[in-house]
C-alpha positions as CSV (number, residue, x, y, z in Angstrom):
1,M,0.0,0.0,0.0
2,S,1.5,3.4,-1.0
3,D,1.3,6.5,1.2
4,E,-1.1,8.0,-1.4
5,D,-3.6,5.1,-0.9
6,Y,-3.3,5.4,2.8
7,C,-3.9,9.2,2.9
8,T,-6.6,9.5,0.3
9,I,-9.8,10.8,1.7
10,A,-13.0,10.7,-0.2
11,E,-14.1,14.2,-1.2
12,A,-17.2,15.1,0.8
13,A,-20.2,16.5,-1.0
14,R,-20.2,20.2,-0.9
15,P,-23.1,22.6,-1.1
16,P,-23.4,24.8,-4.2
17,K,-21.8,28.3,-3.9
18,A,-24.3,31.1,-3.5
19,D,-24.5,33.9,-6.2
20,G,-25.1,36.5,-3.4
21,P,-26.8,37.1,-0.1
22,P,-28.4,35.7,2.0
23,Y,-25.7,33.3,3.0
24,A,-26.0,30.3,5.4
25,D,-24.3,30.6,8.8
26,C,-21.4,28.5,9.7
27,V,-22.5,25.7,12.0
28,L,-19.4,26.1,14.2
29,C,-18.8,29.9,14.5
30,R,-22.0,31.4,13.1
31,E,-20.1,33.6,10.6
32,P,-21.5,33.8,7.0
33,T,-20.4,31.1,4.6
34,E,-20.1,31.1,0.8
35,Y,-23.2,28.9,0.6
36,P,-26.9,29.8,0.0
37,E,-29.1,30.2,3.1
38,S,-31.6,27.8,1.4
39,Y,-29.1,24.9,1.6
40,K,-30.2,22.2,4.0
41,G,-27.1,20.6,5.6
42,I,-23.8,21.3,7.3
43,T,-22.2,24.5,6.1
44,L,-18.8,25.9,7.2
45,C,-17.2,29.3,6.7
46,P,-13.9,29.3,4.8
47,V,-11.9,29.5,8.1
48,C,-13.7,26.6,9.8
49,E,-13.6,24.6,6.5
50,W,-9.8,25.1,6.4
51,E,-9.3,24.2,10.1
52,E,-11.4,21.1,9.7
53,A,-9.4,20.0,6.7
54,Q,-6.2,20.5,8.7
55,R,-7.6,18.6,11.7
56,T,-8.6,15.6,9.5
57,A,-5.5,15.6,7.2
58,C,-3.2,12.6,7.1
59,S,-0.3,13.5,9.4
60,G,2.0,10.8,8.3
């Protein structure tokens, strides 16, 4: 098994980007996201999205 196989994470389904306001709130920090308010599901702002990616990244 190569390192690439071990560290590959399936890409999670992402909500569609909004064309403009109103934006959905981040489920972690309540800041506006890039996603439409009408989207039903988990939405993260760019900062929380990046932090979650860092937290779940393969460390080695």
